[in-house]
C-alpha positions in Angstrom: 13.9 3.7 -16.2 12.8 2.5 -19.5 15.0 0.5 -21.8 17.3 0.9 -24.2 14.6 0.4 -26.9 11.6 2.6 -25.3 8.5 2.1 -25.8 7.2 1.9 -29.5 3.9 0.7 -29.0 1.4 -0.3 -26.4 -0.8 -1.6 -29.2 -2.8 -3.8 -26.5 -2.6 -3.7 -23.2 1.4 -5.9 -24.0 4.0 -3.6 -24.0 5.6 -4.6 -26.5 9.5 -2.8 -27.0 10.0 -1.9 -30.9 7.4 -4.4 -31.1 4.4 -2.0 -32.7 2.7 -3.0 -36.0 1.9 -0.9 -39.3 0.8 -1.7 -42.6 2.3 -4.7 -45.2 3.0 -3.6 -48.3 6.2 -3.3 -49.8 7.8 0.6 -49.4 7.5 2.6 -52.6 9.6 1.1 -55.1 10.9 4.5 -55.2 12.4 5.5 -52.0 15.8 3.6 -50.9 17.1 2.7 -48.0 20.4 1.8 -49.2 23.4 3.7 -48.4 27.0 3.6 -49.6 28.4 0.6 -48.1 32.0 1.2 -45.8 34.0 0.4 -48.4 32.1 3.8 -50.9 32.0 5.9 -47.7 36.0 5.4 -46.8 36.7 6.2 -50.3 35.2 9.5 -49.6 36.0 11.8 -46.6 33.0 12.5 -46.1 29.7 10.3 -46.0 26.1 12.4 -46.5 22.8 11.9 -47.3 21.0 14.9 -47.2 18.2 15.9 -45.6 15.3 14.5 -48.0 17.2 11.2 -48.7 17.9 10.7 -44.3 14.2 11.3 -44.4 13.1 8.8 -47.3 15.5 6.7 -46.2 14.5 5.8 -41.8 10.3 6.2 -43.3 10.9 3.4 -45.0 13.5 0.9 -42.8 10.6 2.6 -40.1 7.7 1.3 -41.9 9.8 -1.8 -43.3 10.5 -2.4 -39.5 6.6 -1.9 -38.6 5.1 -4.5 -41.3 7.8 -6.7 -40.0 6.8 -6.7 -36.3 3.0 -6.5 -37.8 3.4 -9.9 -39.3 5.1 -11.3 -36.6 3.0 -10.1 -33.9 -0.6 -11.5 -36.6 1.7 -15.1 -36.1 0.9 -14.8 -32.5 5.0 -13.7 -31.9 6.8 -16.9 -34.7 10.0 -16.0 -35.7 10.6 -13.0 -34.4 14.3 -13.2 -35.5 13.0 -11.5 -39.6 13.4 -8.3 -37.1 17.0 -8.8 -37.3 16.0 -7.3 -41.2 15.0 -3.6 -39.0 16.9 -3.9 -35.9 20.5 -3.6 -35.3 21.9 -7.0 -33.0 20.8 -5.4 -29.7 16.9 -3.8 -30.2 16.3 -6.9 -32.5 17.5 -9.1 -29.8 15.3 -7.7 -26.7 12.3 -7.2 -28.9 12.5 -11.2 -30.2 12.3 -11.6 -26.1 9.2 -9.7 -26.0 7.4 -11.8 -29.3 8.4 -15.1 -27.2 7.1 -14.2 -24.3 3.8 -13.2 -26.5 4.0 -16.9 -28.0 4.6 -18.4 -24.9 1.8 -16.7 -23.5 -0.9 -17.6 -26.1 -1.4 -14.3 -27.9 -2.2 -12.8 -31.0 -2.6 -9.2 -32.7 -5.3 -8.6 -35.2 -5.1 -5.3 -37.4 -2.3 -3.1 -37.9 -0.8 0.1 -37.3 0.0 3.1 -39.0 3.4 5.5 -39.1 3.3 8.9 -40.0 4.3 12.1 -39.4 8.4 11.4 -39.7 9.8 14.2 -39.8 13.6 14.9 -39.5 15.5 16.0 -36.6 18.9 15.7 -37.6 21.4 13.3 -39.8 25.1 12.2 -40.1 27.5 9.7 -41.2 26.2 7.7 -38.3 22.8 8.5 -36.8 19.6 9.7 -38.6 16.7 10.5 -35.8 13.3 10.8 -36.7 10.3 12.1 -35.3 7.4 9.7 -35.6 3.9 8.7 -35.1 2.7 5.6 -34.5 -0.9 4.6 -34.4 -2.3 1.4 -33.1 -5.8 2.5 -33.3 -7.2 -1.0 -34.9 -5.4 -3.3 -33.2 -6.5 -5.5 -30.6 -4.6 -8.4 -28.7 -6.2 -11.0 -29.0 -6.0 -14.7 -26.0 -5.4 -18.6 -27.1 -9.5 -18.6 -26.8 -10.0 -15.8 -29.0 -10.8 -13.0 -26.5 -10.4 -9.5 -27.3 -7.9 -8.6 -24.1 -7.2 -5.5 -25.9 -6.6 -2.6 -22.4 -9.0 0.2 -22.7 -6.4 2.6 -21.5 -3.9 1.9 -24.2 -2.7 4.9 -26.1 -3.8 5.1 -29.6 -1.3 7.2 -31.4 2.3 7.2 -29.5 4.8 9.6 -30.4 8.4 8.5 -31.0 12.0 9.7 -31.5 13.6 6.9 -33.8 17.3 7.1 -33.8 18.6 4.8 -36.8 22.2 4.2 -38.2 23.5 2.5 -41.2 23.8 -1.3 -41.2 26.7 -3.0 -42.8 24.6 -3.9 -44.8 24.6 -0.1 -46.2 20.7 -0.1 -44.9 19.3 2.0 -42.2 18.7 0.5 -39.0 16.6 1.0 -35.8 19.2 1.5 -33.2 16.8 3.3 -30.8 13.1 4.3 -29.7 11.5 6.0 -26.7 8.2 7.7 -26.7 8.2 11.3 -27.3 8.7 12.3 -23.4 7.2 15.5 -23.5 2.6 15.9 -23.9 2.3 18.3 -25.9 3.7 17.8 -28.9 2.3 18.2 -32.8 3.9 14.7 -34.2 0.4 12.7 -33.4 
């Protein structure tokens, strides 16, 4: 049975639930993940984003998560608490445990993954769901001796279904991610 977090990446043979990695750049200034606050939502009868706004917010939120996971993985799992910025508390705790295991085992990631092909599935006041492709082709798992311990049979591209929900600060947080279950897909 898959955990609630699903599989976001087998970046290098170690399955890191929501511990995939991506580029370390700031999100484009034209996009914002900030959503109306709970107070603002309660003032209107229906909280709604356009499909474009929902997709843009989801892309920025997912890229932010991947950026954080990339930094934490490169640091050998150090300071995983930063994931609370991008994940719901339950999912953050699960991912933090994986990074702590990585740190304990003396592993670190080299390289970075990317996110591409993000498509909106559905959105409402409580959920934005997207399909996305996580590409981990340039990542390698390195042990404490400096040896590359990346497994040869890892997935280079992982198609995902990602759920995001508004957090207390009004930004989208990843609440669930699962590998797309059908092998014939055009996500990646």
